[in-house]
Structures are given as structure tokens and as C-alpha cells.
C-alpha positions as CSV (number, residue, x, y, z in Angstrom):
1,M,95.8,84.9,84.4
2,K,97.3,83.0,87.2
3,Q,99.4,80.1,86.0
4,D,99.2,76.5,87.3
5,S,101.9,76.0,89.9
6,K,102.6,72.5,88.7
7,G,103.5,73.1,85.0
8,G,103.2,76.8,84.5
9,E,100.3,76.3,82.0
10,V,97.2,78.4,81.5
11,L,94.0,76.4,81.8
12,T,90.8,76.7,79.8
13,I,87.6,75.1,80.9
14,G,84.4,74.6,78.9
15,L,81.2,74.1,80.9
16,D,78.0,72.9,79.4
17,V,75.4,73.8,82.0
18,G,72.4,71.5,82.3
19,D,69.3,71.6,84.5
20,E,70.5,68.8,86.8
21,W,74.0,67.9,85.6
22,S,76.7,69.9,83.9
23,R,79.6,68.7,81.9
24,F,83.1,70.3,81.9
25,C,86.2,69.8,79.8
26,R,89.6,71.2,80.9
27,L,92.4,72.0,78.4
28,D,96.0,72.8,79.0
29,E,98.1,75.4,77.2
30,S,98.8,73.1,74.3
31,G,95.1,72.3,73.8
32,E,95.3,68.8,75.2
33,K,92.5,67.5,77.4
34,T,93.6,67.1,81.0
35,E,90.3,66.3,82.6
36,E,86.6,66.0,81.8
37,G,83.6,65.0,83.8
38,R,80.3,66.0,85.1
39,V,79.0,67.8,88.2
40,R,75.6,68.5,89.7
41,T,74.2,71.9,88.8
42,T,74.1,73.2,92.4
43,E,76.0,76.0,94.1
44,K,77.7,73.6,96.5
45,A,78.8,71.0,93.9
46,L,80.2,73.6,91.5
47,K,82.1,75.4,94.2
48,E,83.7,72.2,95.4
49,T,84.7,71.2,91.9
50,F,86.1,74.5,90.7
51,D,87.8,75.4,93.9
52,R,90.4,72.7,93.3
53,F,91.3,74.2,89.9
54,P,93.9,77.0,89.6
55,R,92.6,80.2,88.1
56,S,91.3,79.4,84.6
57,R,89.2,80.8,81.8
58,V,85.8,79.2,82.0
59,A,83.4,79.4,79.1
60,L,79.7,78.6,79.3
61,E,76.6,79.5,77.3
62,T,73.9,81.9,78.5
63,G,70.8,80.3,79.9
64,T,68.5,80.0,82.9
65,H,71.3,79.0,85.3
66,S,74.1,81.1,83.8
67,P,73.7,84.2,86.0
68,W,74.2,82.5,89.3
69,V,76.7,80.0,87.9
70,E,78.8,83.0,86.7
71,R,78.7,84.5,90.2
72,V,79.8,81.2,91.8
73,L,82.7,80.7,89.5
74,T,83.8,84.3,89.8
75,V,84.0,83.9,93.6
76,C,86.1,80.8,93.0
77,G,88.7,83.1,91.3
78,H,88.1,82.2,87.6
79,E,87.7,84.4,84.6
80,V,84.2,83.6,83.4
81,I,83.0,84.1,79.8
82,V,79.3,83.8,79.1
83,A,78.9,83.0,75.4
84,N,76.0,84.0,73.1
85,P,74.5,80.8,71.9
86,R,73.2,82.4,68.7
87,K,76.7,82.9,67.5
88,L,78.0,79.3,68.2
89,R,77.1,77.5,65.0
90,L,79.9,75.1,65.9
91,I,77.7,73.8,68.7
92,F,74.0,74.2,67.7
93,Q,74.6,73.1,64.1
94,S,76.9,70.2,65.0
95,T,76.0,66.7,63.7
96,K,77.4,65.2,66.8
97,K,75.8,67.3,69.6
98,T,76.3,65.9,73.1
99,D,77.0,67.6,76.4
100,R,80.5,66.3,76.4
101,M,81.2,67.6,72.9
102,D,79.6,71.0,73.6
103,A,81.9,71.4,76.7
104,E,85.0,70.6,74.7
105,A,83.9,73.0,71.8
106,L,83.4,75.8,74.3
107,A,86.8,75.3,75.8
108,R,88.6,75.2,72.4
109,V,86.9,78.4,71.1
110,A,87.6,80.2,74.4
111,R,91.3,79.1,74.2
112,M,91.6,80.3,70.6
113,D,89.8,83.7,70.8
114,P,87.2,84.6,73.5
115,K,85.8,87.3,71.2
116,L,84.5,84.5,68.9
117,L,82.1,83.6,71.7
118,Y,80.5,87.1,71.5
119,P,80.5,87.4,75.4
120,I,77.5,88.9,77.1
121,R,77.4,90.6,80.5
122,H,74.8,89.5,83.1
123,R,73.1,92.2,85.1
124,G,73.8,92.4,88.9
125,K,72.0,90.4,91.5
126,E,69.9,93.3,92.8
127,A,68.9,94.3,89.3
128,Q,68.0,90.7,88.5
129,A,65.8,90.6,91.6
130,D,64.0,93.8,90.7
131,L,63.5,92.6,87.1
132,S,61.9,89.5,88.6
133,V,59.0,91.7,89.8
134,L,58.4,92.8,86.3
135,R,58.7,89.2,85.0
136,A,56.1,88.0,87.6
137,R,53.7,90.8,86.6
138,D,54.2,89.9,82.9
139,G,53.3,86.3,83.7
140,L,50.1,87.3,85.4
141,V,49.1,89.6,82.6
142,G,49.7,86.8,80.1
143,A,47.5,84.4,82.2
144,R,44.7,87.0,82.4
145,T,44.8,87.6,78.7
146,K,44.4,83.9,78.0
147,L,41.5,83.6,80.4
148,V,39.8,86.6,78.8
149,N,40.2,85.2,75.3
150,C,38.9,81.8,76.5
151,V,35.7,83.4,78.0
152,R,35.1,85.5,74.8
153,G,35.4,82.3,72.7
154,M,33.0,80.3,74.9
155,L,30.4,83.2,74.8
156,K,30.6,83.4,71.0
157,S,30.0,79.7,70.6
158,F,26.6,80.3,72.3
159,G,25.8,83.4,70.2
160,K,26.7,85.8,73.0
161,R,29.3,88.6,72.9
162,A,31.0,90.4,75.8
163,R,31.1,94.2,75.4
164,K,34.3,95.9,74.5
165,C,36.0,97.3,77.6
166,S,39.3,97.4,79.5
167,T,40.7,94.2,80.8
168,D,40.3,95.4,84.4
169,A,36.5,95.8,83.9
170,F,36.1,92.6,81.8
171,A,35.0,90.4,84.7
172,R,32.2,92.7,85.6
173,T,30.9,93.4,82.1
174,A,31.2,89.8,80.8
175,A,29.1,88.5,83.7
176,E,26.1,90.3,82.1
177,A,26.4,88.3,78.9
178,V,26.8,84.8,80.4
179,P,23.8,82.6,79.8
180,D,22.5,80.3,82.6
181,E,23.8,77.1,80.9
182,L,27.4,78.6,80.8
183,K,27.6,80.0,84.4
184,P,29.0,76.8,85.9
185,A,31.9,76.9,83.4
186,I,32.6,80.7,83.2
187,E,31.9,82.1,86.6
188,P,35.0,80.5,88.2
189,M,37.1,81.9,85.3
190,L,35.6,85.4,85.9
191,E,36.5,85.1,89.6
192,M,40.1,84.2,88.6
193,I,40.2,87.2,86.3
194,R,39.1,89.5,89.1
195,S,41.8,88.0,91.4
196,L,44.5,88.4,88.7
197,S,43.5,92.0,88.2
198,E,44.0,92.7,91.9
199,K,47.4,91.0,91.9
200,I,48.5,92.9,88.8
201,A,47.4,96.2,90.4
202,A,49.5,95.3,93.5
203,Y,52.5,94.7,91.2
204,D,51.9,98.0,89.5
205,K,52.2,99.8,92.8
206,K,55.4,97.8,93.5
207,V,56.9,98.8,90.2
208,E,56.1,102.5,90.9
209,E,57.8,102.2,94.3
210,V,60.9,100.5,92.9
211,A,61.2,103.0,90.1
212,E,61.0,106.0,92.4
213,T,63.2,104.8,95.2
214,K,66.0,102.9,93.3
215,Y,65.9,104.1,89.7
216,P,65.1,107.8,89.6
217,E,66.4,108.0,86.0
218,T,63.2,106.3,84.9
219,K,61.4,109.7,85.4
220,V,63.5,111.1,82.6
221,L,62.4,108.3,80.3
222,R,58.8,108.7,81.2
223,Q,58.8,112.2,79.7
224,V,58.2,110.5,76.4
225,S,54.6,109.9,75.5
226,G,53.7,106.2,75.5
227,V,56.5,105.3,78.0
228,G,55.0,104.3,81.3
229,P,56.7,103.0,84.5
230,V,56.7,99.4,83.4
231,T,58.4,100.2,80.1
232,A,60.9,102.6,81.6
233,L,61.9,100.3,84.5
234,T,62.2,97.3,82.2
235,Y,64.4,99.3,79.8
236,V,66.7,100.5,82.6
237,L,67.0,97.1,84.3
238,T,67.7,95.4,81.0
239,L,70.4,97.8,79.8
240,E,71.5,98.5,83.4
241,D,74.2,100.9,82.5
242,A,73.9,103.5,79.7
243,S,77.7,104.0,79.4
244,R,78.2,100.4,78.2
245,F,76.9,101.4,74.8
246,R,79.0,103.6,72.5
247,N,76.0,105.4,71.1
248,G,72.2,105.1,70.9
249,R,72.3,103.2,67.6
250,S,74.0,100.2,69.2
251,V,71.0,100.0,71.6
252,G,68.7,99.3,68.6
253,A,71.0,96.4,67.5
254,Y,71.3,95.1,71.1
255,L,67.5,94.9,71.4
256,G,67.1,93.2,68.0
257,L,65.3,96.1,66.3
258,I,67.6,96.4,63.2
259,P,67.1,94.4,60.0
260,R,69.2,91.3,59.2
261,Q,71.8,91.6,56.5
262,A,72.6,89.1,53.7
263,Q,74.5,91.3,51.2
264,S,76.2,89.5,48.4
265,S,77.7,91.3,45.3
266,K,74.8,93.5,43.9
267,E,72.1,91.8,46.0
268,D,71.1,93.5,49.2
269,P,67.6,92.1,50.1
270,Q,65.4,93.8,52.7
271,L,65.1,91.3,55.6
272,R,63.2,91.1,58.9
273,I,64.7,92.4,62.1
274,T,67.1,90.2,64.0
275,K,64.9,89.9,67.2
276,A,68.1,89.5,69.3
277,G,68.2,90.6,72.9
278,D,65.5,90.8,75.4
279,V,62.0,89.9,74.1
280,T,60.1,91.8,76.8
281,V,61.8,95.1,76.2
282,R,61.3,94.8,72.4
283,R,57.6,94.0,72.9
284,L,57.1,97.0,75.3
285,L,58.9,99.4,72.9
286,V,56.7,98.2,70.0
287,G,53.6,98.7,72.2
288,S,54.8,102.3,72.9
289,A,55.4,102.9,69.2
290,Q,51.8,101.7,68.5
291,Y,50.5,104.3,71.0
292,I,52.7,107.1,69.5
293,L,51.4,106.4,66.0
294,G,47.8,105.7,67.2
295,P,44.9,108.1,67.3
296,F,45.6,109.2,70.9
297,G,49.3,109.9,70.4
298,P,50.3,113.5,70.9
299,D,52.1,115.5,68.3
300,T,55.8,114.9,68.5
301,D,58.8,114.7,66.1
302,L,58.7,110.9,66.5
303,R,55.0,110.7,65.5
304,R,55.5,112.9,62.5
305,W,58.4,110.9,61.3
306,G,56.6,107.6,61.8
307,L,53.4,108.8,60.0
308,K,55.4,110.1,57.1
309,L,57.1,106.7,56.9
310,A,53.8,104.8,57.0
311,E,52.4,106.9,54.1
312,R,54.9,105.5,51.6
313,G,52.4,102.9,50.6
314,A,54.6,99.8,50.4
315,K,53.4,96.4,51.5
316,N,53.2,96.1,55.3
317,Q,54.5,99.7,55.5
318,K,52.5,100.5,58.6
319,K,54.0,97.5,60.5
320,R,57.5,98.5,59.3
321,A,56.8,102.1,60.5
322,I,55.9,100.8,64.0
323,V,59.1,98.8,64.3
324,A,61.1,101.8,63.0
325,V,59.5,104.1,65.6
326,A,60.3,101.5,68.3
327,R,64.0,101.5,67.2
328,K,64.1,105.3,67.2
329,L,62.4,105.3,70.6
330,A,65.1,102.9,72.0
331,V,67.7,105.4,70.8
332,L,65.9,108.4,72.2
333,L,65.5,106.8,75.6
334,H,69.2,106.0,75.7
335,C,70.0,109.6,74.8
336,L,67.7,110.9,77.6
337,W,69.2,108.5,80.1
338,A,72.8,109.3,79.2
339,T,72.3,113.1,79.2
340,L,69.4,113.4,81.7
341,E,68.1,116.3,79.6
342,D,64.5,117.5,79.5
343,Y,62.6,116.1,76.6
344,D,61.3,118.5,74.0
345,P,58.8,116.5,71.8
346,L,58.9,119.0,68.9
347,R,62.6,119.9,69.0
348,N,63.3,119.0,65.4
349,A,60.2,120.7,64.2
350,R,61.1,124.0,65.9
351,R,64.7,123.7,64.6
352,T,63.4,123.2,61.0
353,E,61.0,126.2,61.3
354,A,63.9,128.4,62.7
355,Q,66.1,127.4,59.8
356,K,63.4,128.2,57.3
357,K,62.9,131.6,58.9
358,S,66.6,132.4,58.9
359,E,66.9,131.3,55.2
360,T,63.9,133.5,54.3
361,A,65.4,136.5,56.2
362,K,68.8,135.9,54.5
363,T,67.1,135.8,51.1
364,R,65.3,139.1,51.8
365,S,68.5,140.8,53.0
366,E,70.3,139.7,49.9
367,T,67.6,141.0,47.5
368,A,67.0,144.2,49.4
369,P,70.2,146.1,48.2
370,V,69.5,145.1,44.6
371,R,66.0,146.6,44.7
372,G,67.4,149.8,46.3
373,K,70.0,150.1,43.6
374,E,67.4,149.7,40.9
375,E,65.3,152.4,42.6
376,A,68.3,154.7,42.9
377,V,69.1,154.3,39.2
378,S,65.5,155.0,38.2
379,E,65.6,158.2,40.3
380,Q,68.7,159.3,38.5
381,K,67.2,159.0,35.0
382,P,66.5,162.5,33.5
383,E,63.0,163.3,32.7
384,A,62.0,163.1,29.1
385,V,62.2,166.4,27.1
386,P,59.1,167.1,25.1
387,L,59.6,167.6,21.4
388,N,59.0,171.0,19.8
389,R,56.4,170.9,17.2
């Protein structure tokens, strides 16, 4: 890091980013506070403030503003560390929690050991923009789901029931079940559902276009049954680079699909998953796992493994099997992405059958000489001589 030309000291700055104002605390090499204050959370104000500091190590927590703030501070020439707030018990469990104290705590931890902040890496600006298309679509899908549930509830309160159908066809089929006294309340909602369905269809086309033109690797992921364009593109944009993970298993941990651990002496309880990482990717993977284990899922190694796991009969075993399949699916998608191989859905099954055949053939070959020797011995036995009477 570049040293301060005045005293030759290395600076560390903690920045607590707020929605309107942000607090910063600046430490010198010995850990003494040299400056603290607040600055508006705008690109212009942050640039003016941090341009006057020599190259420093700046620590801030991840949040809504952290992606663009990191880019602004990097342009100013600073080393930026984006901390994982889940790991900072010093801050979120503090009995004296203020913006000023949080900024100082960030600076002191970054000065001591940046790895204690469990730094995260933000995706690029282009990937963030493409991911915003998926976020917008997800918001419309959520709004449509709430409206559909609201209409169904209002119909049930009048003794009516809308037929089971797809969400796209709900506005048409539900109109048949609406009584006259409910039409003033429900018809505007049905019209809004129709409009949302059209907007979602437009987003689906946009997602297909972005996946084909910018991210051709999504075609490899879509070879897996249950993985559509939305799931594949969300997965790729969230991870952004397959090489940043040592292996596929670390992807399961990154997406929060591994169980928590609280081992102590002989006790090792079975806990829920961590639910760390991106919520949307985890939800989409679980949805794909439900399809794989569902009645319409094709026969694959993943389906066989999940069904065998669900048959163990423990409490909530089916739900655990779905989460386990989602974790294996995350690992499988990373492997396909890293190698760009063609997906063989029954690769393990064929390998197992081939091993059984080879073992059977080997057993036969080992027993064949023994049988031949016995036959040869039997042939060499002299015939019995009849007794003279």
C-alpha cells in the first residue's frame, strides 16, 4: 500500500454506509484516530472526501449501496474490503451500537486482520445490470402471486372456488367463478393479473435473449432437467466466475445449502442449513429439486439418489431430501460450467452396471478353471472293475 507522504504511515478507514449519510473513521499505523466525520451517501460527496486521503485500506459492510460505493472508492485509488455482516458479531451484537462506533470497529478489525471481515466480492457492473432484469421479473411474479391468492381468498369467503390452472390462465378461468356482488372488487384485480402476466412474458423473452447472446454457458446448465433459463442465468450471474471456487462443494456452502455445525465434545446435533448467500438462487435450486423429485421428473442419477434418501422414513425426510438434491444440483451445475461437458443423466447408473458386469465376468473366469480341473480329474478316474462271483 502507498504510504502517507507526511508521516510514512499506512492508513485504515472504516466506513459505515447509511442511506443518506455515512460515517467514517480514519486510523494511523499505531491505531490512533486521526479523523472521523460523516459524508453524504452520494457519488460526488464520497469522491470529494476520499480523494483527499492517500491510498488507504477502506472497510465497509455489504448492503444496498456497497457495490457502487466500492467502485467509487476503488477509482479513488483505495484498497476496498467489503465485509460480511453475518460474521461481525463485534458490530451487530454490540451493546453500544452507533454509526460512529460501527465505523471505528470496521477500521480496527481491518487494521488487525482483513480476513476477520470475511471479505466478499461484488459482481461486475454489467452482470449487476443483467441480474436486475431477473430481480424485476421476480418482483412482478411475487406481486402476481399475492393478487392471485387474494382473489382466491375473496371467492372462498362467498362460497365460490376458482378452478385449478396455471397462473397465466388464472385471470380467464377465475372470471367465470366471480359472483355479481364481487365483480366491482375482483375485476380490477383480474385485469392487473393479466397485465402482470404480459409483462412477465416480456421479461422471459428478455432473459432468453440475454442468456443466448451474453452467457452461452447457460446452455450447458440447461441440459439438466428442471433447470430453465431463469435458474441457469441467475446461477451464472450470481457466481459470475466458476474458477473462483476451489471445487463444487464450496458452492453449496456459498449458497447456504449446507447444515450449520455446533459440535462440542461428543455432541454433534443435526441443524438446519445456514441459508447464507443469495436467497433467489437458493429458492430456484430448491424449486428445481422439487421438480426432479416430483411425478414429472425424468429418470436420472440425481432423482434416484434423492428418492432413496426420502425413503429413509425419518421426520421431515422428504423436505431434507429436497434440500439435499438442491445442494447436489448446485455442485453439478458448477461442474458442468467448469468443464463444459455434455450432461449424462444416468452416468453413475451405467457405471455401476458396468462394474457389476465386470465383477460377474471376473467371478466366472476365476471359477471356470476350477470346474475344468474337476472334470479332467473325473475323466482320469478308472472305471470300476466288476467283482467275480
